C-alpha positions in Angstrom: 82.7 130.8 -208.3 81.5 127.3 -207.9 81.9 125.4 -204.9 85.0 122.7 -205.0 82.0 119.8 -203.5 79.5 120.3 -206.3 80.8 117.1 -207.7 81.2 115.5 -205.1 78.2 112.6 -204.3 76.7 112.9 -201.1 77.9 110.1 -199.7 82.0 111.5 -199.7 81.1 114.6 -199.0 81.3 113.3 -195.0 84.1 111.1 -196.3 87.2 111.6 -194.3 89.4 109.3 -195.0 92.9 111.2 -195.4 92.4 113.7 -192.6 93.7 113.9 -189.5 92.3 115.1 -187.0 93.6 116.3 -182.5 90.9 115.9 -179.8 91.7 117.5 -176.8 90.7 115.8 -173.9 90.1 112.9 -175.6 90.3 109.7 -173.0 86.9 109.2 -171.8 83.5 110.8 -172.1 82.2 113.1 -175.7 85.7 113.1 -176.7 85.7 109.4 -176.5 82.4 109.2 -178.4 84.3 112.2 -180.6 87.2 110.3 -181.9 85.7 107.1 -182.1 83.1 108.5 -184.6 85.7 110.2 -187.0 87.5 106.8 -187.0 85.1 105.7 -187.8 84.3 108.0 -190.7 87.8 107.5 -192.4 90.2 109.8 -190.2 93.4 109.5 -188.3 92.9 110.4 -184.8 95.4 111.7 -182.4 93.8 111.3 -178.6 95.1 113.6 -176.2 94.5 113.9 -172.5 97.2 115.0 -169.2 96.7 111.5 -168.0 99.7 109.3 -169.6 97.7 106.9 -168.0 94.1 107.9 -168.9 95.0 108.4 -172.6 96.9 104.5 -172.8 93.9 103.2 -171.6 91.6 104.3 -173.8 94.3 104.3 -176.9 94.4 100.2 -176.5 90.5 100.3 -175.7 90.0 102.4 -179.3 92.4 99.7 -180.7 91.2 97.1 -179.8 87.6 97.7 -181.2 88.6 97.2 -184.8 91.3 96.2 -187.3 89.8 98.9 -189.2 91.9 100.9 -186.6 95.1 99.5 -187.4 97.4 102.2 -187.5 95.2 105.2 -187.6 94.8 106.0 -184.1 97.6 108.2 -181.6 98.4 109.4 -178.6 99.4 112.8 -177.2 99.2 114.0 -173.7 100.0 117.1 -172.7 98.1 119.6 -170.8 96.3 122.1 -173.2 95.7 124.7 -170.1 99.9 125.5 -170.7 100.7 127.5 -173.8 104.4 126.7 -173.9 103.3 122.8 -173.5 100.4 122.8 -176.3 102.7 124.6 -178.8 105.6 122.1 -178.5 103.2 119.4 -178.2 101.9 120.5 -181.9 104.7 121.3 -183.4 106.1 117.6 -182.7 102.4 116.5 -183.9 102.8 117.8 -187.1 106.6 116.9 -187.8 105.9 113.4 -186.7 102.7 112.0 -187.4 101.6 114.3 -189.7 99.2 117.4 -190.9 96.2 118.1 -188.3 93.3 118.9 -190.8 91.3 118.7 -187.4 91.1 120.6 -184.4 88.5 119.4 -181.8 89.2 121.5 -178.8 86.7 119.0 -176.4 88.9 119.7 -172.9 86.8 121.0 -170.1 85.6 121.0 -166.5 83.5 122.3 -164.1 82.7 122.7 -160.5 79.4 123.8 -158.8 78.6 127.0 -155.7 77.0 130.2 -156.3 78.7 133.0 -157.5 79.0 134.9 -153.7 81.1 131.4 -152.6 82.3 130.3 -155.5 86.8 129.5 -154.9 88.4 132.1 -156.7 90.7 129.1 -157.8 88.0 127.2 -159.9 87.2 130.2 -160.9 90.1 130.9 -163.0 90.2 127.1 -163.6 87.5 126.6 -165.4 89.0 129.4 -167.1 91.8 128.0 -168.6 90.9 125.0 -169.3 87.5 125.7 -171.1 88.4 128.2 -172.9 92.4 129.2 -172.7 93.1 125.9 -173.8 91.0 126.3 -177.0 93.2 129.7 -177.5 96.4 128.1 -177.2 96.2 124.8 -178.9 93.6 126.3 -182.0 96.6 129.4 -182.4 99.7 126.6 -183.1 97.0 124.5 -185.3 95.4 127.0 -187.7 99.7 128.6 -188.3 99.9 125.3 -190.9 96.2 125.5 -191.6 96.7 128.7 -192.9 99.9 127.6 -194.4 97.9 124.4 -196.1 94.7 127.2 -197.0 92.6 124.4 -195.4 91.8 123.2 -191.9 88.7 122.2 -189.6 88.3 123.6 -185.8 85.2 122.5 -183.4 85.2 123.8 -179.9 82.8 122.3 -177.6 80.4 124.6 -176.4 77.2 123.8 -174.7 73.6 124.9 -174.1 74.8 126.8 -171.1 76.4 129.4 -174.5 73.4 130.4 -174.2 71.4 129.5 -171.2 71.9 129.3 -167.2 71.4 127.9 -164.2 71.7 128.0 -160.7 76.0 127.8 -159.2 77.3 127.4 -162.7 77.9 130.4 -163.3 81.0 130.4 -164.8 80.7 127.2 -166.2 78.1 129.5 -168.4 79.8 132.2 -169.0 82.9 129.6 -169.8 80.6 128.0 -172.6 79.8 131.5 -174.1 82.8 133.3 -174.3 84.3 129.7 -176.4 81.3 130.5 -177.9 82.5 134.0 -178.9 85.8 132.7 -179.5 84.5 130.0 -181.5 82.8 133.2 -184.1 86.5 135.0 -183.5 88.1 132.6 -184.9 85.7 132.4 -188.4 85.8 135.6 -188.9 90.2 135.7 -188.1 90.3 132.3 -190.3 87.3 132.0 -192.9 89.8 134.3 -195.6 92.6 131.0 -195.4 89.6 128.7 -196.0 89.6 128.0 -192.2 86.1 126.8 -191.1 85.3 127.3 -187.3 82.2 126.0 -185.7 81.1 124.5 -182.6 79.3 121.8 -180.9 76.3 122.6 -178.0 75.9 118.9 -176.6 72.9 119.3 -173.7 72.9 117.2 -171.4 74.7 114.3 -172.0 75.5 111.2 -169.6 79.0 111.1 -168.9 81.4 110.4 -166.0 81.4 114.0 -165.1 77.0 114.2 -164.9 77.2 111.1 -163.0 75.8 112.6 -159.9 73.2 114.5 -161.8 71.6 111.4 -164.0 71.2 109.3 -160.6 69.6 112.3 -158.9 66.3 111.7 -159.8 64.8 115.0 -158.8 66.6 116.4 -161.7 66.2 113.9 -164.1 63.3 113.7 -164.0 63.2 118.0 -164.0 65.0 117.9 -167.4 63.3 115.0 -168.7 60.5 116.5 -169.0 62.3 119.8 -170.0 63.5 118.5 -172.3 61.7 118.1 -175.7 63.2 114.8 -176.8 62.0 113.4 -173.8 65.4 111.7 -172.1 69.1 112.5 -171.2 71.9 112.5 -174.5 74.0 109.5 -175.2 77.1 110.6 -176.4 77.0 109.0 -179.8 74.0 111.4 -180.6 77.6 113.9 -180.6 79.1 112.1 -183.6 76.5 112.9 -187.2 76.8 116.7 -186.1 80.8 115.7 -185.5 81.4 113.8 -188.6 79.2 116.8 -190.0 81.8 119.9 -189.0 84.8 118.2 -190.2 83.6 117.1 -193.6 83.6 118.7 -197.0 79.9 118.5 -196.0 80.1 121.6 -194.2 82.5 123.5 -196.4 80.6 127.0 -196.4 79.6 126.7 -193.0 81.3 128.5 -190.4 80.9 130.6 -187.2 78.3 128.6 -186.4 77.6 127.1 -182.7 74.9 123.6 -183.9 73.3 122.6 -180.7 72.7 119.1 -180.2 70.4 119.5 -176.9 67.5 117.0 -177.4 65.2 120.4 -178.1 66.3 122.1 -174.7 67.5 125.3 -176.6 64.0 125.4 -178.5 62.1 125.8 -175.6 61.1 127.6 -171.7 
């Protein structure tokens, strides 16, 4: 069978015009950067977050950045850790805004402590936010994708889907689980024309890592440990997100694309 992309000019393989993306956890940090990146590639983008106030601020910020984004930015505030809230929100998005062609499960959190002292409730919070949410949102979005015979799902994994560090056990466990959930999605949904992949960021400068960035000892260690010799900037993730959202990745499924400056390549 011939590839549906075989006659497309190379540049058009990455064009997201006419596509709609829902990005969870996109009020700030990586999610916000991915939203901006997909807008730049032509997509409509639906921002999501639990805090309506922070979501409104993100919406206004993006709306003011370019007149080219006019009419292509939307927002939907709902709790992705609730199966019921996720279902209600996705159905409303599908009916009021339009079909979700691209889903980026980006909501995430962390908490640091050695395992023997790790609070049980924080364990549950991490699993709910990092793993359950991806399942809850995807299982509703994909039903519509299956009907349409196409769709892209991207899960924000981590280098800690492969590697661990002291004090990050539950986070590492959650990101390892998300990696395998991504592969399960590819296995079950590939036959419907859907690609499910992951992006595995290394250490990036965000609100969540601000304390580590300011920690001179840790930052020096990280830079020495990273072949690229620097922290990642959230903009470094945009190319991977556009690729996995676009026709260019039509035969890429169940893959985790590590964007980590080479961290996973070296001891």
